GURO-65280 format. One record per atom (N, C-alpha, C, O): residue in one letter; atom name; z, y, x. Coordinates in Angstrom, 3 decimals, m for minus. Layout:
! GURO-65280
 r  a        w        v        u
 A CA        Z        Y        X
...
! end
This chain:
! GURO-65280
 r  a        w        v        u
 X  N  m87.073  m11.693  145.830
 X CA  m87.464  m11.937  144.437
 X  C  m86.464  m11.268  143.516
 X  O  m85.260  m11.246  143.773
 X  N  m86.992  m10.734  142.456
 X CA  m86.136  m10.055  141.454
 X  C  m85.333  m11.078  140.678
 X  O  m85.906  m12.013  140.120
 X  N  m84.012  m10.924  140.628
 X CA  m83.116  m11.876  139.996
 X  C  m82.826  m11.531  138.508
 X  O  m82.552  m12.416  137.697
 X  N  m82.895  m10.259  138.188
 X CA  m82.593   m9.890  136.805
 X  C  m82.384   m8.377  136.778
 X  O  m82.521   m7.690  137.790
 X  N  m82.054   m7.889  135.605
 X CA  m81.764   m6.454  135.408
 X  C  m80.315   m6.190  135.681
 X  O  m79.444   m6.766  135.029
 X  N  m80.031   m5.316  136.650
 X CA  m78.634   m4.931  136.872
 X  C  m78.233   m3.868  135.841
 X  O  m77.249   m4.037  135.122
 X  N  m79.009   m2.761  135.775
 X CA  m78.743   m1.761  134.724
 X  C  m80.019   m0.975  134.455
 X  O  m80.932   m0.922  135.279
 X  N  m80.049   m0.384  133.305
 X CA  m81.079    0.565  132.922
 X  C  m80.351    1.841  132.593
 X  O  m79.382    1.827  131.834
 X  N  m80.806    2.953  133.159
 X CA  m80.063    4.216  133.037
 X  C  m80.840    5.263  132.259
 X  O  m82.064    5.358  132.354
 X  N  m80.107    6.036  131.496
 X CA  m80.641    7.118  130.659
 X  C  m79.776    8.347  130.780
 X  O  m78.627    8.254  131.213
 X  N  m80.299    9.492  130.408
 X CA  m79.458   10.701  130.350
 X  C  m78.668   10.726  129.075
 X  O  m79.078   10.167  128.058
 X  N  m77.536   11.377  129.136
 X CA  m76.731   11.595  127.939
 X  C  m76.251   13.058  127.881
 X  O  m76.113   13.725  128.907
 X  N  m76.012   13.513  126.700
 X CA  m75.538   14.886  126.498
 X  C  m74.090   15.046  126.837
 X  O  m73.681   16.053  127.415
 X  N  m73.294   14.030  126.469
 X CA  m71.873   14.083  126.590
 X  C  m71.345   12.664  126.776
 X  O  m71.548   11.813  125.910
 X  N  m70.668   12.398  127.899
 X CA  m70.248   11.050  128.282
 X  C  m69.228   10.493  127.273
 X  O  m69.257    9.296  126.986
 X  N  m68.374   11.288  126.756
 X CA  m67.373   10.731  125.812
 X  C  m68.024   10.412  124.498
 X  O  m67.706    9.382  123.904
 X  N  m68.925   11.246  124.010
 X CA  m69.659   10.969  122.784
 X  C  m70.474    9.647  122.937
 X  O  m70.534    8.810  122.036
 X  N  m71.072    9.525  124.096
 X CA  m71.867    8.330  124.406
 X  C  m70.960    7.076  124.455
 X  O  m71.325    6.010  123.958
 X  N  m69.768    7.238  125.070
 X CA  m68.813    6.112  125.114
 X  C  m68.387    5.707  123.715
 X  O  m68.265    4.517  123.424
 X  N  m68.163    6.662  122.865
 X CA  m67.720    6.374  121.482
 X  C  m68.762    5.486  120.801
 X  O  m68.396    4.574  120.060
 X  N  m70.063    5.736  121.037
 X CA  m71.083    4.936  120.371
 X  C  m71.231    3.548  121.041
 X  O  m71.195    2.523  120.360
 X  N  m71.395    3.527  122.370
 X CA  m71.671    2.276  123.046
 X  C  m70.449    1.369  123.148
 X  O  m70.573    0.152  123.010
 X  N  m69.307    1.925  123.381
 X CA  m68.076    1.099  123.446
 X  C  m67.435    0.996  122.073
 X  O  m67.107   m0.100  121.618
 X  N  m67.258    2.117  121.419
 X CA  m66.495    2.150  120.175
 X  C  m67.268    1.484  119.019
 X  O  m66.700    0.700  118.259
 X  N  m68.573    1.805  118.895
 X CA  m69.363    1.267  117.778
 X  C  m69.999   m0.077  118.139
 X  O  m69.836   m1.047  117.397
 X  N  m70.705   m0.154  119.239
 X CA  m71.460   m1.370  119.636
 X  C  m70.538   m2.432  120.275
 X  O  m70.839   m3.625  120.238
 X  N  m69.434   m1.988  120.849
 X CA  m68.517   m2.916  121.500
 X  C  m68.836   m3.295  122.912
 X  O  m68.394   m4.343  123.383
 X  N  m69.619   m2.444  123.633
 X CA  m69.948   m2.664  125.044
 X  C  m68.849   m1.997  125.860
 X  O  m68.707   m0.776  125.784
 X  N  m68.079   m2.725  126.622
 X CA  m66.976   m2.087  127.356
 X  C  m67.428   m1.178  128.463
 X  O  m68.338   m1.513  129.222
 X  N  m66.794   m0.018  128.563
 X CA  m67.030    0.880  129.697
 X  C  m66.502    0.147  130.931
 X  O  m65.322   m0.191  131.024
 X  N  m67.414   m0.083  131.870
 X CA  m67.070   m0.949  133.007
 X  C  m67.141   m0.258  134.358
 X  O  m66.711   m0.814  135.369
 X  N  m67.694    0.976  134.377
 X CA  m67.765    1.704  135.622
 X  C  m68.049    3.137  135.397
 X  O  m68.694    3.501  134.414
 X  N  m67.582    3.968  136.286
 X CA  m67.830    5.402  136.246
 X  C  m67.904    5.896  137.674
 X  O  m67.087    5.527  138.518
 X  N  m68.879    6.722  137.931
 X CA  m69.104    7.254  139.259
 X  C  m69.389    8.722  139.155
 X  O  m70.373    9.114  138.527
 X  N  m68.552    9.556  139.757
 X CA  m68.816   10.983  139.770
 X  C  m69.643   11.303  140.997
 X  O  m69.247   10.974  142.115
 X  N  m70.770   11.930  140.807
 X CA  m71.693   12.273  141.922
 X  C  m71.544   13.791  142.146
 X  O  m71.767   14.602  141.247
 X  N  m71.164   14.126  143.359
 X CA  m70.937   15.557  143.692
 X  C  m71.969   16.108  144.633
 X  O  m72.046   17.322  144.826
 X  N  m72.779   15.231  145.237
 X CA  m73.787   15.678  146.180
 X  C  m74.987   14.701  146.085
 X  O  m74.794   13.487  146.019
 X  N  m76.207   15.237  146.080
 X CA  m77.378   14.419  146.070
 X  C  m77.631   13.876  147.477
 X  O  m77.002   14.313  148.441
 X  N  m78.537   12.941  147.582
 X CA  m78.877   12.404  148.932
 X  C  m79.569   13.442  149.771
 X  O  m79.614   13.305  150.993
 X  N  m80.111   14.479  149.163
 X CA  m80.730   15.559  149.952
 X  C  m79.718   16.651  150.352
 X  O  m80.079   17.637  150.995
 X  N  m78.427   16.454  149.954
 X CA  m77.350   17.385  150.353
 X  C  m77.086   18.508  149.341
 X  O  m76.258   19.383  149.591
 X  N  m77.780   18.485  148.216
 X CA  m77.576   19.534  147.194
 X  C  m76.271   19.216  146.439
 X  O  m76.019   18.080  146.037
 X  N  m75.476   20.244  146.269
 X CA  m74.226   20.069  145.463
 X  C  m74.644   19.866  144.023
 X  O  m75.574   20.501  143.526
 X  N  m73.926   18.953  143.357
 X CA  m74.192   18.664  141.959
 X  C  m72.928   18.222  141.269
 X  O  m71.912   18.018  141.934
 X  N  m72.948   18.068  139.979
 X CA  m71.775   17.500  139.252
 X  C  m72.373   16.635  138.148
 X  O  m72.797   17.122  137.100
 X  N  m72.390   15.340  138.424
 X CA  m72.985   14.343  137.527
 X  C  m72.026   13.187  137.337
 X  O  m71.398   12.734  138.294
 X  N  m71.906   12.702  136.097
 X CA  m71.078   11.531  135.829
 X  C  m72.072   10.372  135.448
 X  O  m72.927   10.521  134.575
 X  N  m71.908    9.248  136.136
 X CA  m72.730    8.069  135.894
 X  C  m71.803    6.962  135.320
 X  O  m70.898    6.496  136.012
 X  N  m72.035    6.550  134.063
 X CA  m71.201    5.565  133.417
 X  C  m71.982    4.304  133.118
 X  O  m73.196    4.323  132.913
 X  N  m71.224    3.178  133.100
 X CA  m71.834    1.835  132.916
 X  C  m71.120    1.086  131.785
 X  O  m69.893    1.077  131.692
 X  N  m71.925    0.467  130.942
 X CA  m71.425   m0.344  129.827
 X  C  m71.933   m1.775  129.985
 X  O  m73.141   m2.001  130.046
 X  N  m71.041   m2.717  130.049
 X CA  m71.417   m4.136  130.368
 X  C  m71.825   m4.918  129.140
 X  O  m71.169   m4.895  128.099
 X  N  m72.943   m5.615  129.309
 X CA  m73.436   m6.603  128.350
 X  C  m72.942   m7.976  128.725
 X  O  m72.574   m8.205  129.877
 X  N  m72.925   m8.927  127.748
 X CA  m72.367  m10.258  127.994
 X  C  m73.071  m11.001  129.158
 X  O  m72.465  m11.860  129.798
 X  N  m74.306  m10.677  129.416
 X CA  m75.049  m11.383  130.475
 X  C  m74.728  m10.839  131.890
 X  O  m75.259  m11.349  132.876
 X  N  m73.870   m9.817  131.989
 X CA  m73.485   m9.267  133.254
 X  C  m74.306   m8.069  133.622
 X  O  m74.009   m7.450  134.643
 X  N  m75.327   m7.686  132.866
 X CA  m76.092   m6.480  133.140
 X  C  m75.425   m5.281  132.446
 X  O  m74.461   m5.447  131.699
 X  N  m75.942   m4.092  132.699
 X CA  m75.287   m2.863  132.209
 X  C  m76.330   m1.916  131.602
 X  O  m77.488   m1.878  132.021
 X  N  m75.873   m1.151  130.595
 X CA  m76.543    0.076  130.213
 X  C  m75.793    1.213  130.902
 X  O  m74.563    1.259  130.894
 X  N  m76.545    2.115  131.488
 X CA  m75.851    3.215  132.224
 X  C  m76.395    4.590  131.729
 X  O  m77.508    4.729  131.220
 X  N  m75.534    5.546  131.921
 X CA  m75.933    6.898  131.438
 X  C  m75.504    7.916  132.525
 X  O  m74.505    7.752  133.225
 X  N  m76.315    8.950  132.608
 X CA  m76.019   10.120  133.508
 X  C  m75.772   11.338  132.623
 X  O  m76.624   11.718  131.820
 X  N  m74.573   11.955  132.782
 X CA  m74.341   13.269  132.221
 X  C  m74.486   14.248  133.355
 X  O  m73.692   14.255  134.295
 X  N  m75.517   15.083  133.260
 X CA  m75.877   16.023  134.337
 X  C  m76.017   17.394  133.743
 X  O  m77.134   17.847  133.491
 X  N  m74.903   18.074  133.510
 X CA  m74.964   19.371  132.792
 X  C  m75.707   20.440  133.534
 X  O  m76.187   21.383  132.905
 X  N  m75.832   20.346  134.848
 X CA  m76.514   21.399  135.632
 X  C  m78.003   21.138  135.763
 X  O  m78.699   21.868  136.468
 X  N  m78.500   20.112  135.098
 X CA  m79.921   19.794  135.155
 X  C  m80.486   19.810  133.753
 X  O  m79.906   19.215  132.844
 X  N  m81.596   20.474  133.565
 X CA  m82.220   20.553  132.281
 X  C  m82.733   19.199  131.828
 X  O  m83.126   18.399  132.678
 X  N  m82.752   18.900  130.552
 X CA  m83.299   17.697  130.019
 X  C  m83.551   17.955  128.509
 X  O  m82.721   18.539  127.812
 X  N  m84.714   17.501  128.046
 X CA  m85.086   17.744  126.644
 X  C  m84.629   16.538  125.812
 X  O  m85.339   15.542  125.677
 X  N  m83.379   16.672  125.246
 X CA  m82.902   15.645  124.351
 X  C  m83.603   15.835  123.013
 X  O  m83.590   16.916  122.424
 X  N  m84.206   14.764  122.561
 X CA  m84.895   14.795  121.252
 X  C  m84.787   13.415  120.648
 X  O  m84.481   12.445  121.341
 X  N  m85.038   13.329  119.355
 X CA  m85.036   12.053  118.699
 X  C  m86.288   11.288  119.149
 X  O  m87.412   11.692  118.851
 X  N  m86.085   10.203  119.853
 X CA  m87.194    9.443  120.358
 X  C  m87.790    8.572  119.230
 X  O  m87.084    8.070  118.356
 X  N  m89.076    8.428  119.298
 X CA  m89.804    7.502  118.418
 X  C  m89.653    6.073  118.963
 X  O  m89.645    5.876  120.178
 X  N  m89.537    5.106  118.098
 X CA  m89.407    3.718  118.590
 X  C  m90.496    3.314  119.573
 X  O  m90.217    2.575  120.517
 X  N  m91.732    3.777  119.380
 X CA  m92.857    3.442  120.202
 X  C  m92.789    4.148  121.584
 X  O  m93.406    3.690  122.546
 X  N  m92.052    5.241  121.666
 X CA  m91.901    5.982  122.926
 X  C  m90.791    5.406  123.809
 X  O  m90.973    5.212  125.011
 X  N  m89.671    5.146  123.207
 X CA  m88.532    4.668  123.967
 X  C  m87.519    4.083  123.005
 X  O  m87.133    4.716  122.023
 X  N  m87.098    2.870  123.301
 X CA  m85.954    2.314  122.598
 X  C  m85.266    1.264  123.465
 X  O  m85.873    0.681  124.363
 X  N  m83.994    1.039  123.176
 X CA  m83.157    0.115  123.921
 X  C  m82.937   m1.058  123.009
 X  O  m82.325   m0.902  121.952
 X  N  m83.412   m2.227  123.376
 X CA  m83.262   m3.432  122.555
 X  C  m82.197   m4.377  123.146
 X  O  m82.316   m4.822  124.288
 X  N  m81.186   m4.665  122.372
 X CA  m80.117   m5.533  122.797
 X  C  m80.050   m6.789  121.943
 X  O  m80.125   m6.712  120.717
 X  N  m79.909   m7.959  122.588
 X CA  m79.891   m9.232  121.814
 X  C  m78.485   m9.495  121.227
 X  O  m77.460   m9.284  121.876
 X  N  m78.496   m9.954  120.000
 X CA  m77.269  m10.414  119.321
 X  C  m77.593  m11.735  118.629
 X  O  m78.752  m12.137  118.528
 X  N  m76.551  m12.393  118.160
 X CA  m76.767  m13.643  117.382
 X  C  m77.196  m13.246  115.969
 X  O  m76.863  m12.151  115.515
 X  N  m77.905  m14.088  115.288
 X CA  m78.417  m13.726  113.923
 X  C  m77.303  m13.324  112.954
 X  O  m77.501  m12.445  112.116
 X  N  m76.151  m13.952  113.060
 X CA  m75.089  m13.626  112.073
 X  C  m74.467  m12.234  112.287
 X  O  m73.667  m11.782  111.468
 X  N  m74.824  m11.576  113.356
 X CA  m74.297  m10.229  113.681
 X  C  m75.130   m9.132  113.018
 X  O  m74.625   m8.035  112.779
 X  N  m76.395   m9.413  112.720
 X CA  m77.274   m8.336  112.215
 X  C  m76.799   m7.670  110.953
 X  O  m76.637   m6.450  110.941
 X  N  m76.571   m8.401  109.899
 X CA  m76.194   m7.767  108.615
 X  C  m74.865   m7.076  108.684
 X  O  m74.805   m5.949  108.191
 X  N  m73.784   m7.599  109.231
 X CA  m72.558   m6.877  109.369
 X  C  m72.709   m5.545  110.199
 X  O  m72.102   m4.524  109.877
 X  N  m73.526   m5.611  111.253
 X CA  m73.765   m4.345  112.023
 X  C  m74.577   m3.346  111.213
 X  O  m74.335   m2.143  111.307
 X  N  m75.494   m3.796  110.453
 X CA  m76.279   m2.921  109.575
 X  C  m75.344   m2.199  108.640
 X  O  m75.443   m0.983  108.474
 X  N  m74.443   m2.926  108.032
 X CA  m73.453   m2.340  107.108
 X  C  m72.483   m1.387  107.855
 X  O  m72.129   m0.319  107.355
 X  N  m72.075   m1.808  109.049
 X CA  m71.145   m0.973  109.846
 X  C  m71.820    0.357  110.214
 X  O  m71.173    1.404  110.191
 X  N  m73.106    0.319  110.549
 X CA  m73.820    1.555  110.879
 X  C  m73.931    2.485  109.689
 X  O  m73.728    3.694  109.803
 X  N  m74.257    1.906  108.546
 X CA  m74.364    2.738  107.321
 X  C  m73.001    3.331  106.952
 X  O  m72.914    4.499  106.571
 X  N  m71.927    2.517  107.066
 X CA  m70.569    2.985  106.709
 X  C  m70.130    4.070  107.690
 X  O  m69.382    4.971  107.309
 X  N  m70.577    4.004  108.943
 X CA  m70.193    4.996  109.927
 X  C  m71.047    6.306  109.833
 X  O  m70.771    7.281  110.532
 X  N  m72.037    6.299  108.996
 X CA  m72.905    7.472  108.867
 X  C  m73.879    7.628  109.999
 X  O  m74.374    8.725  110.256
 X  N  m74.170    6.497  110.707
 X CA  m75.124    6.495  111.797
 X  C  m76.486    6.215  111.212
 X  O  m76.600    5.362  110.331
 X  N  m77.531    6.896  111.661
 X CA  m78.903    6.585  111.209
 X  C  m79.160    5.107  111.467
 X  O  m79.111    4.650  112.609
 X  N  m79.426    4.383  110.428
 X CA  m79.528    2.907  110.492
 X  C  m80.741    2.426  109.705
 X  O  m80.949    2.872  108.576
 X  N  m81.562    1.510  110.280
 X CA  m82.695    0.942  109.605
 X  C  m82.773   m0.566  109.865
 X  O  m82.268   m1.070  110.868
 X  N  m83.413   m1.259  108.940
 X CA  m83.686   m2.676  109.100
 X  C  m83.242   m3.450  107.873
 X  O  m82.755   m2.855  106.911
 X  N  m83.393   m4.688  107.887
 X CA  m83.746   m5.665  108.899
 X  C  m85.269   m5.744  108.959
 X  O  m85.911   m5.857  107.914
 X  N  m85.882   m5.686  110.182
 X CA  m87.301   m5.787  110.318
 X  C  m87.631   m7.218  110.844
 X  O  m87.021   m7.736  111.780
 X  N  m88.622   m7.794  110.178
 X CA  m89.080   m9.139  110.560
 X  C  m90.276   m9.007  111.508
 X  O  m91.358   m8.570  111.118
 X  N  m90.050   m9.390  112.743
 X CA  m91.121   m9.336  113.792
 X  C  m91.651  m10.720  114.122
 X  O  m92.149  m10.926  115.229
 X  N  m91.563  m11.668  113.215
 X CA  m91.990  m13.053  113.332
 X  C  m91.085  m13.912  114.253
 X  O  m90.579  m14.951  113.830
 X  N  m90.894  m13.475  115.493
 X CA  m90.073  m14.263  116.409
 X  C  m88.707  m13.662  116.662
 X  O  m87.882  m14.276  117.338
 X  N  m88.452  m12.494  116.143
 X CA  m87.167  m11.824  116.161
 X  C  m86.967  m11.045  114.879
 X  O  m87.931  m10.650  114.224
 X  N  m85.694  m10.821  114.518
 X CA  m85.302   m9.926  113.403
 X  C  m84.540   m8.782  114.081
 X  O  m83.765   m9.008  115.011
 X  N  m84.770   m7.542  113.602
 X CA  m84.143   m6.410  114.252
 X  C  m83.588   m5.393  113.273
 X  O  m84.098   m5.206  112.168
 X  N  m82.527   m4.745  113.719
 X CA  m82.013   m3.530  113.045
 X  C  m81.966   m2.407  114.091
 X  O  m81.944   m2.652  115.297
 X  N  m81.951   m1.152  113.576
 X CA  m82.077   m0.034  114.457
 X  C  m81.074    1.051  114.132
 X  O  m80.794    1.343  112.970
 X  N  m80.536    1.648  115.201
 X CA  m79.622    2.764  115.068
 X  C  m80.128    3.912  115.963
 X  O  m80.907    3.692  116.890
 X  N  m79.677    5.116  115.671
 X CA  m79.960    6.228  116.582
 X  C  m78.654    6.601  117.212
 X  O  m77.670    6.869  116.524
 X  N  m78.643    6.618  118.576
 X CA  m77.387    6.975  119.303
 X  C  m77.240    8.519  119.342
 X  O  m78.149    9.234  118.920
 X  N  m76.139    9.009  119.831
 X CA  m75.912   10.459  119.839
 X  C  m76.835   11.267  120.732
 X  O  m76.879   12.495  120.655
 X  N  m77.589   10.546  121.602
 X CA  m78.532   11.237  122.527
 X  C  m79.947   11.306  121.968
 X  O  m80.824   11.916  122.580
 X  N  m80.182   10.681  120.800
 X CA  m81.517   10.603  120.179
 X  C  m82.272    9.337  120.479
 X  O  m83.389    9.159  119.994
 X  N  m81.678    8.417  121.293
 X CA  m82.364    7.171  121.561
 X  C  m82.216    6.175  120.438
 X  O  m81.178    6.100  119.781
 X  N  m83.272    5.407  120.227
 X CA  m83.208    4.341  119.233
 X  C  m82.615    3.092  119.928
 X  O  m83.079    2.677  120.990
 X  N  m81.621    2.536  119.323
 X CA  m81.032    1.286  119.835
 X  C  m81.303    0.204  118.814
 X  O  m80.940    0.327  117.644
 X  N  m81.961   m0.878  119.279
 X CA  m82.343   m1.986  118.447
 X  C  m81.401   m3.172  118.740
 X  O  m81.166   m3.520  119.897
 X  N  m80.890   m3.757  117.710
 X CA  m80.132   m5.041  117.855
 X  C  m81.107   m6.078  117.319
 X  O  m81.586   m5.972  116.189
 X  N  m81.396   m7.086  118.147
 X CA  m82.407   m8.082  117.810
 X  C  m81.832   m9.478  117.930
 X  O  m81.063   m9.779  118.843
 X  N  m82.226  m10.331  116.980
 X CA  m81.785  m11.706  116.969
 X  C  m83.019  m12.625  117.054
 X  O  m83.991  m12.454  116.317
 X  N  m82.952  m13.578  117.949
 X CA  m84.081  m14.554  118.093
 X  C  m84.209  m15.417  116.847
 X  O  m83.225  m15.779  116.203
 X  N  m85.445  m15.726  116.539
 X CA  m85.804  m16.654  115.453
 X  C  m86.350  m17.906  116.113
 X  O  m86.659  m17.910  117.305
 X  N  m86.467  m18.981  115.320
 X CA  m87.098  m20.215  115.817
 X  C  m88.472  m19.864  116.283
 X  O  m89.206  m19.138  115.613
 X  N  m88.833  m20.394  117.468
 X CA  m90.156  m20.148  118.038
 X  C  m90.148  m18.992  119.053
 X  O  m91.146  m18.746  119.730
 X  N  m89.027  m18.300  119.147
 X CA  m88.965  m17.139  120.045
 X  C  m89.375  m17.523  121.482
 X  O  m90.221  m16.869  122.093
 X  N  m88.765  m18.585  121.998
 X CA  m88.953  m18.889  123.438
 X  C  m90.414  m19.258  123.697
 X  O  m90.942  m18.869  124.739
 X  N  m91.081  m19.971  122.827
 X CA  m92.505  m20.296  123.002
 X  C  m93.314  m19.006  122.937
 X  O  m94.216  m18.811  123.752
 X  N  m93.021  m18.143  122.010
 X CA  m93.752  m16.880  121.836
 X  C  m93.650  m15.979  123.098
 X  O  m94.597  m15.285  123.471
 X  N  m92.485  m16.024  123.716
 X CA  m92.233  m15.118  124.835
 X  C  m92.310  m15.817  126.191
 X  O  m91.856  m15.265  127.194
 X  N  m92.880  m17.027  126.236
 X CA  m92.934  m17.783  127.501
 X  C  m93.875  m17.125  128.509
 X  O  m94.986  m16.736  128.150
 X  N  m93.443  m16.995  129.770
 X CA  m94.335  m16.433  130.801
 X  C  m95.624  m17.253  130.841
 X  O  m95.593  m18.479  130.736
 X  N  m96.755  m16.566  130.994
 X CA  m98.025  m17.267  131.083
 X  C  m98.586  m17.652  129.719
 X  O  m99.574  m18.382  129.647
 X  N  m97.968  m17.172  128.626
 X CA  m98.399  m17.485  127.284
 X  C  m99.862  m17.029  127.144
 X  O m100.153  m15.833  127.194
 X  N m100.761  m17.977  126.972
 X CA m102.210  m17.652  126.869
 X  C m102.476  m16.709  125.670
 X  O m103.326  m15.821  125.741
 X  N m101.744  m16.922  124.596
 X CA m101.945  m16.061  123.403
 X  C m101.711  m14.574  123.770
 X  O m102.488  m13.703  123.381
 X  N m100.647  m14.311  124.510
 X CA m100.344  m12.948  124.902
 X  C m101.482  m12.388  125.801
 X  O m101.883  m11.236  125.633
 X  N m101.988  m13.183  126.732
 X CA m103.051  m12.727  127.632
 X  C m104.307  m12.420  126.771
 X  O m104.973  m11.406  126.984
 X  N m104.615  m13.292  125.816
 X CA m105.783  m13.088  124.934
 X  C m105.675  m11.818  124.152
 X  O m106.645  m11.070  124.029
 X  N m104.490  m11.561  123.614
 X CA m104.290  m10.335  122.809
 X  C m104.489   m9.100  123.693
 X  O m105.163   m8.155  123.283
 X  N m103.915   m9.095  124.895
 X CA m104.033   m7.996  125.821
 X  C m105.508   m7.771  126.228
 X  O m105.962   m6.628  126.279
 X  N m106.242   m8.839  126.512
 X CA m107.635   m8.770  126.900
 X  C m108.463   m8.197  125.784
 X  O m109.297   m7.323  126.021
 X  N m108.252   m8.678  124.540
 X CA m108.983   m8.128  123.401
 X  C m108.687   m6.663  123.168
 X  O m109.590   m5.871  122.900
 X  N m107.426   m6.309  123.270
 X CA m106.974   m4.914  123.095
 X  C m107.703   m3.996  124.095
 X  O m108.233   m2.944  123.735
 X  N m107.708   m4.426  125.331
 X CA m108.347   m3.613  126.421
 X  C m109.835   m3.448  126.154
 X  O m110.361   m2.341  126.270
 X  N m110.533   m4.543  125.794
 X CA m111.979   m4.449  125.524
 X  C m112.247   m3.536  124.321
 X  O m113.162   m2.715  124.362
 X  N m111.460   m3.674  123.263
 X CA m111.651   m2.777  122.090
 X  C m111.413   m1.336  122.392
 X  O m112.132   m0.449  121.932
 X  N m110.366   m1.111  123.192
 X CA m110.059    0.271  123.592
 X  C m111.160    0.877  124.401
 X  O m111.527    2.029  124.169
 X  N m111.716    0.132  125.362
 X CA m112.795    0.612  126.221
 X  C m114.066    0.858  125.428
 X  O m114.861    1.732  125.773
 X  N m114.260    0.085  124.361
 X CA m115.478    0.217  123.560
 X  C m115.413    1.321  122.493
 X  O m116.436    1.710  121.929
 X  N m114.229    1.808  122.230
 X CA m114.060    2.819  121.177
 X  C m114.525    4.162  121.674
 X  O m114.486    4.449  122.871
 X  N m114.986    5.018  120.702
 X CA m115.443    6.366  121.127
 X  C m114.362    7.178  121.773
 X  O m114.679    8.002  122.631
 X  N m113.110    7.011  121.429
 X CA m112.004    7.749  122.007
 X  C m111.871    7.471  123.511
 X  O m111.423    8.337  124.262
 X  N m112.265    6.243  123.961
 X CA m112.140    5.910  125.358
 X  C m113.013    6.766  126.239
 X  O m112.722    6.975  127.417
 X  N m114.099    7.263  125.650
 X CA m115.026    8.131  126.445
 X  C m114.550    9.545  126.611
 X  O m115.074   10.289  127.440
 X  N m113.578    9.921  125.844
 X CA m113.048   11.310  125.915
 X  C m112.280   11.559  127.190
 X  O m111.776   12.663  127.402
! end
C-alpha cells in the first residue's frame, strides 16, 4: 500500500540557482544530493539530483542534466505547478517577500477551501503556497460524493460536445 509521497522530481537549469530559490527564498533545506555518473543501461552521464525537505518528511527533488536536452519554458498553472501547504499567517508575508525579491508573484487567490499565492521559480515552474480554510477537510475527503458528481457531469458534457467528436 502506498504510504505517502517521498519526493516529486523536476528538471532544473542550474542546481545552485534552484537551491537559492527553494532553500534561500522558500526555506526548504537542501537535504540530499546525488551525483549520477552512469545510467542503469550503462551509459555515461553527468547528472546532479538534489532534494529539499518539507516539514512532513517528503521532498521536492531536481535533476540538473546538462548533457540531456530539455525545453525549459514558463509553465502555465493548468499545465504544471507545485503546490506547497503553509499556515494562513504565512501567505501575506511571503507575498510581500516575493514582490520585494523581484520574483514573479501573484495572489492571494480565493479557491473557497484554500487561499493561494503563486511564484515563478528560476526554471519556469509555478510554485503555489496554499493555506487551508475552514471546510477544507470535508471538501477534500476521499469518497466525497460532490467530487464524483462533478467529475461525472464533466465527462458527460465533454462527450456530448461537438469537440468530442473531433
